[in-house]
C-alpha positions, -999 to 999 in steps of 0.1 A, spaced: -541 -86 747 -545 -118 734 -552 -102 699 -522 -79 703 -499 -106 705 -515 -129 679 -512 -97 657 -475 -92 666 -468 -128 659 -484 -128 627 -465 -98 614 -433 -111 627 -441 -144 604 -450 -122 576 -414 -105 577 -396 -137 582 -413 -152 552 -404 -119 532 -368 -122 541 -370 -158 530 -386 -148 496 -359 -119 490 -332 -144 498 -346 -167 473 -347 -139 448 -313 -135 452 -296 -148 420 -270 -174 427 -238 -168 411 -216 -201 398 -186 -180 401 -159 -177 429 -131 -152 428 -110 -176 447 -110 -203 420 -112 -180 383 -125 -195 355 -111 -190 319 -135 -177 295 -122 -185 258 -135 -161 232 -127 -167 195 -129 -135 173 -116 -125 139 -104 -90 145 -73 -72 130 -54 -37 129 -72 -12 152 -103 -32 163 -81 -61 175 -60 -38 195 -90 -20 209 -105 -53 218 -74 -68 233 -71 -36 254 -105 -39 268 -103 -73 276 -74 -68 297 -90 -41 316 -120 -65 323 -95 -88 334 -81 -65 358 -111 -52 373 -147 -67 370 -130 -100 358 -106 -101 391 -134 -94 413 -160 -121 401 -134 -149 392 -135 -143 352 -103 -145 328 -111 -139 293 -87 -155 270 -89 -142 233 -77 -163 203 -80 -146 169 -86 -164 135 -74 -149 100 -113 -141 89 -148 -147 98 -150 -179 76 -119 -195 90 -133 -189 124 -167 -202 115 -153 -236 102 -132 -237 132 -164 -236 157 -180 -260 133 -149 -285 138 -149 -282 174 -187 -287 176 -186 -316 156 -153 -332 175 -134 -332 144 -98 -350 147 -73 -321 158 -101 -295 162 -98 -273 195 -125 -274 224 -156 -253 216 -149 -220 228 -171 -201 252 -180 -170 229 -172 -166 194 -177 -138 171 -204 -149 141 -226 -135 118 -266 -145 116 -258 -170 92 -231 -191 109 -248 -188 143 -276 -204 127 -259 -232 115 -237 -237 147 -273 -235 168 -284 -264 147 -255 -286 162 -272 -280 197 -245 -259 213 -257 -221 216 -270 -208 243 -302 -190 247 -292 -156 259 -327 -144 267 -325 -167 298 -297 -144 311 -310 -105 303 -339 -91 315 -366 -74 296 -353 -42 311 -321 -48 300 -326 -58 265 -347 -30 260 -317 -6 263 -304 -18 231 -314 -10 195 -341 -29 188 -332 -43 155 -296 -53 169 -317 -76 192 -340 -90 167 -312 -100 141 -302 -125 167 -332 -140 175 -341 -171 162 -350 -208 170 -369 -196 199 -342 -176 217 -318 -151 217 -287 -165 197 -264 -137 189 -256 -108 213 -247 -72 195 -212 -58 206 -208 -36 176 -224 -27 144 -223 -9 113 -246 8 90 -241 22 53 -232 57 41 -226 78 9 -192 94 5 -184 123 -18 -151 136 -34 -167 174 -31 -135 188 -47 -147 174 -88 -182 176 -73 -180 213 -69 -164 219 -101 -191 198 -117 -218 214 -98 -207 249 -109 -206 240 -147 -241 222 -147 -261 237 -117 -266 205 -100 -269 202 -62 -261 180 -34 -297 176 -26 -301 157 -58 -283 127 -45 -310 121 -16 -329 98 -37 -317 68 -60 -335 84 -88 -318 117 -83 -286 100 -81 -290 85 -115 -299 117 -134 -268 134 -114 -246 103 -127 -260 107 -161 -249 145 -161 -215 139 -149 -207 114 -177 -221 140 -202 -202 169 -186 -167 147 -185 -173 134 -220 -174 170 -233 -143 178 -215 -123 164 -244 -130 158 -280 -128 117 -280 -167 106 -282 -179 82 -250 -150 90 -229 -174 102 -200 -165 92 -165 -186 71 -138 -200 90 -111 -210 64 -87 -203 28 -73 -211 8 -46 -197 -20 -22 -216 -46 -6 -241 -52 -35 -264 -74 -20 -274 -47 2 -288 -27 -31 -311 -57 -35 -321 -67 1 -325 -30 13 -338 -18 -20 -365 -49 -22 -376 -36 13 -379 -3 7 -402 -11 -22 -423 -31 3 -407 -67 -3 -387 -87 23 -365 -111 -2 -368 -137 27 -392 -145 54 -386 -173 76 -417 -188 96 -411 -219 119 -375 -225 106 -387 -225 67 -376 -197 45 -395 -187 16 -384 -164 -14 -400 -129 -21 -383 -120 -55 -411 -98 -69 -406 -92 -104 -419 -55 -107 -398 -45 -75 -368 -62 -90 -374 -44 -126 -370 -13 -106 -337 -22 -90 -326 -31 -128 -335 0 -140 -317 21 -114 -282 0 -112 -284 -20 -146 -293 8 -170 -270 32 -159 -241 10 -153 -238 0 -190 -244 38 -200 -210 44 -180 -227 62 -153 -219 40 -126 -185 19 -122 -170 -9 -101 -133 -15 -112 -111 -19 -83 -116 -42 -55 -134 -16 -33 -151 18 -44 -126 36 -23 -99 22 -50 -119 34 -77 -123 70 -61 -86 70 -55 -78 62 -93 -105 87 -105 -127 62 -118 -158 75 -97 -160 104 -73 -190 89 -50 -199 56 -36 -220 37 -9 -207 15 15 -200 3 53 -196 31 77 -170 11 92 -149 14 65 -151 48 61 -114 56 69 -101 42 38 -119 69 20 -88 83 1 -76 120 4 -64 123 -30 -71 111 -64 -40 99 -82 -41 108 -120 -7 87 -128 24 79 -115 34 117 -118 2 134 -110 -20 137 -82 -43 162 -64 -59 163 -28 -96 161 -25 -123 169 5 -148 146 13 -183 149 24 -203 121 42 -239 117 33 -267 94 41 -274 68 17 -302 78 -13 -333 61 -10 -361 54 -36 -384 84 -37 -415 67 -30 -400 40 -9 -399 33 28 -373 44 48 -352 16 56 -311 12 59 -292 -16 63 -277 -26 97 -247 -52 97 -217 -64 118 -211 -97 139 -222 -103 174 -212 -127 203 -223 -162 201 -223 -181 236 -219 -220 240 -238 -236 264 -211 -250 285 -214 -254 324 -230 -228 346 -200 -209 355 -185 -204 321 -219 -194 306 -222 -168 336 -188 -156 330 -194 -153 295 -224 -132 301 -208 -110 323 -181 -99 301 -209 -92 272 -228 -70 298 -195 -52 307 -182 -48 271 -217 -31 261 -216 -6 289 -218 30 274 -179 38 281 -163 3 269 -187 2 242 -183 35 228 -146 33 229 -143 2 211 -167 13 186 -153 44 179 -117 30 180 -127 3 151 -150 25 133 -183 9 143 -212 22 160 -225 14 198 -253 -10 201 -272 6 229 -299 35 225 -283 58 248 -250 52 237 -261 61 199 -261 99 206 -236 122 188 -236 141 220 -230 113 246 -200 96 224 -184 131 224 -182 132 259 -173 95 265 -144 94 240 -121 117 216 -129 118 180 -96 123 164 -105 137 130 -132 158 115 -137 130 88 -143 104 118 -168 129 134 -189 133 104 -191 96 96 -205 91 133 -229 119 129 -244 106 97 -241 70 111 -259 77 142 -287 100 124 -292 68 101 -296 45 131 -314 69 152 -339 79 120 -344 53 99 -358 14 101 -330 -9 102 -332 -41 84 -312 -74 77 -323 -105 65 -335 -130 89 -309 -159 95 -318 -195 77 -298 -224 66 -284 -212 34 -282 -175 42 -246 -170 33 -248 -190 -2 -282 -164 -11 -261 -135 0 -233 -146 -20 -257 -148 -53 -272 -115 -44 -236 -100 -44 -227 -109 -81 -263 -117 -97 -268 -83 -112 -230 -67 -107 -216 -90 -127 -244 -92 -153 -239 -50 -156 -200 -55 -157 -201 -81 -186 -226 -64 -206 -209 -25 -201 -175 -44 -216 -196 -54 -245 -212 -19 -250 -177 -3 -249 -166 -29 -276 -194 -19 -298 -192 15 -294 -153 17 -302 -161 -7 -334 -180 24 -348 -218 13 -339 -240 41 -330 -253 47 -294 -290 41 -303 -281 7 -319 -260 -7 -293 -280 4 -261 -308 -6 -277 -293 -45 -277 -291 -45 -241 -314 -19 -224 -345 -38 -231 -375 -60 -216 -359 -92 -231 -328 -89 -215 -342 -83 -183 -366 -114 -185 -341 -138 -196 -319 -126 -166 -346 -126 -138 -357 -161 -149 -322 -174 -144 -313 -157 -111 -349 -164 -99 -346 -202 -104 -312 -201 -89 -323 -184 -58 -354 -207 -55 -328 -232 -57 -306 -219 -25 -338 -211 -6 -356 -247 -10 
């Protein structure tokens, strides 16, 4: 009897202890629906992206925000650079600057700079491992630096190849090239050479062939090209960046861009390559999946003549023997380390915004891709939202396949990352454009092709360029 009493008493104590432990496990909230807080969010969205984002913010404020006591207030800036400068001014308490926002949109390099000022919250403290495992791993990894998760992914993009099929089909019928030839960079160069020769032969004027291909965001060609060939152009360890601009790999990048460019097989004349397609300067290009809606539906020959074109969306060509890497790009959201209530409110909004329905809606509306594994399935996307055009469906299918079947990559954030990317954007592109102009002038003057191209397509020209660029990049990296 006495033993039974002791056992019952012990069980009662265990139950009470378990209850207390459970109560202790219940996460404390700093939010009060009767005293709502205002979460100030800064972004740089425009057009359809801004419209979609603001609509979702209104929905959040009217539902979850109202229930928990959160009001998200959005301020828009003209571009990401203006936004970044405004955040830095606020953090440094410059005269006339606004207060630091609770959330702001940023690329990794800007977030890295702001983090150095000590105002960025480590979001890994507010998400469980299980929650973070639902997101595309590369998107989370991009936001991790200085010992924490500093950027949270909200919408991303990759690169795709877009092709004017109307002109390609005529070319293919005449020469026998196949669309499968464009799956590798080596094949792309061969097809581009044939296209130049084919179009050159359509007139009696010598050397007036047309370029086949162009590319936006040239820095991606260097960064991803090097990665496919086994090199991280930037490695960051313990906050220290080191440069890997391997000469052999860089020479391959040169051979498969500079060389075809000076021969007239590639081109970059307009502000964007979609402009070049519209004017008939090229018939294909690689660019961001988020910019696919700008691909033209016609080619303008002159003020009086134009013709409609059909488009095909493809995965970006890879180096034949390279590793299967594709670029990931797009800004994320950074939370500043204000008081507990504003941090909690900011995190609640980001969790809600990246839930499947909201994130798919925003991503598709604005031409971007969702950030979770489950949402990056074409059948899930089609069940969640209406895709309004065949072109967008094709863009989404190719982009989703790229995300799911390739290794995504971007450079790690470091102090001078923005300056490095700016240099990569122009170092080879500007050289190719300048030398192509010289080639054209030399050919027009009557010099032979062999003589003209021998002056540029040689090892000495590469070595001189490589040395100058390498020294410049080393100065940036430090």
